[in-house]
N, C-alpha and C positions, 0 to 999 in steps of 0.2 A: 724501692722508689716507685712512686706513682707515675704512670704515663697513659696516653690515650690508647684505648683498645676498641676495636670494632668486633662485636659478637655477631655471628651469622647463625641463625637458627632456622632449620627446616622443620615444618610441622604440618600436620593435617589441619584443615581449616575448621576448628571447633570453637563453639561459643564458650567463653570463659577462660580460654588459654592465655590471652593477653593479660588478663587480671592475675592469673596464677603466676605468670612470669614476673609481672610488676611487683607482686608480693615478695618474691625471692630477693629483689633488689631493696625494697623498702625495709624488710626485716634486718638487713645488714647495713642500713643507713647509707646506701650507695645511690648517688644522684645519676639519673639517666640524662645525658646531654641531648641526644636525639634518638628517636625511635621511628623506624619506617617498617611498615608491613605491606606486603604485596603478594600477588600470586607469583609462583615461580614458573619455570619453563615446563614443569610437569603438572598436568591438570589435577586439581584437588590438593596440591601441596603448596603451602604458603612459605614465604621467606621473611624473616625479621632481620633487620640490621639495627643493632643497638650500640650506641657510642657511650663509653664511660671513661673516667680517669680513675685508675686503680693500679695496685701492684699485680704482677703476673701471678703470684701465689693465690691471691684472692680471686682473680679472674678464672684460674683453673678450677677452683672450688665452685664458682658460680656456674660454669659450663657443665660440670658434673651434676650439679643440682637441677639445672634446666633440663638436662637429658633424662632425668628421672621422671619428668612429666609424661604421662601416658601418651599424649598426642604428639610429642616431639620425636622426630626421626633422628636428627643429628644436630649438634651445635659445635661451632668452631669459634676460635678467637684469634685475632690478628692485630699486629701493629700497623701503623699507617704505611710503612714501606713494603708491607706484604700484600697490600690491596691496591686496586685501582678504584678511586672514588670521586664522586661529584655531589654537589648540591645545586639546587636551582633557586634563584632569587628573582623576585618581582619588585620593580621600583615604579612608583606612581609619581609622575612629575607634571607640573602645570604646563599646558601646551605652549604658552607664550615663552617660557624659559627655554624650550627646545628650539622653537622657530625663530626667536629673536637673538639668541646667543649661539653663535657658531662654535664657540669653545665647548659648550656642553655637548653638542652634536658630535664633535670630533672625539671628545672624551668617551662617549658611549660607544663610538666605533672602535676605539682602542681596546675597550673591554669586551668587545664582541657582543654587545647588546643588540637585541632585535626587538622592534616594536610589535606588540601582540594585540594592543587595543589603542586606537586613535580616536579621541573624542574632541569636541570643540574646546572643552575646559581642561582636559588632562590626557596624558599619554602613558601607557603602561609598557615598560621594557622588561625583557627576560634576559637573564645572564646565568650561565652555568659555570661552575668552578669550585674552588675550595673556599672555605669560610673566610680565610684571610683576604682573598681577592674580592669577595662580595662586600666585606666590611670596608675595604679600602674605597670601593666605589661609593658607599654611603657617605663617607667623609667628603668626597669630591662633590657629590650632588647636594648635600645639605645647604650650602650657601645659595644654591639656585632654586630653592623652594621645594625640596623633597616632601611630598605629601604623605606617602605611606611606603613601607617596606615589609616584605615577608620572605622568609627563606624556608625551604623544605628541609626535611631530615636527610641524612646521608643515605645515598645508595652506593653499594660497593660490590665489587667482584674480587674474589680471592685470586691472586696471581697464580699460585701453584696448585689450585684445586683442579683435579681432573677426575672425571668419571662419576661424580656424585649423581649427575643426571641419569646415567646408565644404571647405577646401583639402585636408585629409587624405582626405575622402571622394572628392574629384575625383581625387586622386593614386592611390587604390586602384582606381578605375574604369578608368584609362588602360590601353590596350594597350601592350605593349612597343614601343618605337620602332624605326624601320628600322635605326638604328645597332646596337641590341642584337641584332636578328636577323642582321644582316650579320656581326657579330663571332662569333656562334654558328656561322654557316656557315663562316667563315674558320678557326675552331678545329677544326671537323670535317675541313676540307680538309687542315690541317696534320697531323692525326692520320693521315689516309690516306697522306700523303707520307712520314711518319716510319716507316711499317711496312716 
């Protein structure tokens, strides 16, 4: 049975990686609902949050496929109850709707909205929450002249994750293993013999 999953991918920040990850989804005809990419807490490491509706079996295969990408360090998948997540939404309203109608002002206060831009002709409000909450506010504001609405992609933190930050730091500190040095030596020897 399909349900909503959030995939969290840690990777090096390399050109083309987003395209390669997107191709993995498009080849399987899986629609990405939201995608957010940002730097992580570790310098040089980026974090992707990808939201899809799919079966767990398919999601497991996706995660394995994503982890095969050279620049990917680790990928996880979680259900909504295994993560803490939020989205940010911006609402652009006519100034007169807010200043003249006390009901709208009270409503925005109930939703925890805060004004981030106030102009003579419009006011922009910011709200954070789950998509259901931000969609509900759209319905309330539409009769009062909602001009524009935009919502960000999901940002999420895994509840039970511990130590990934430390694992990445340890990984970065490690010196190349004997095997890597040996392979480099063999490659140089092959070049000499092929001349």
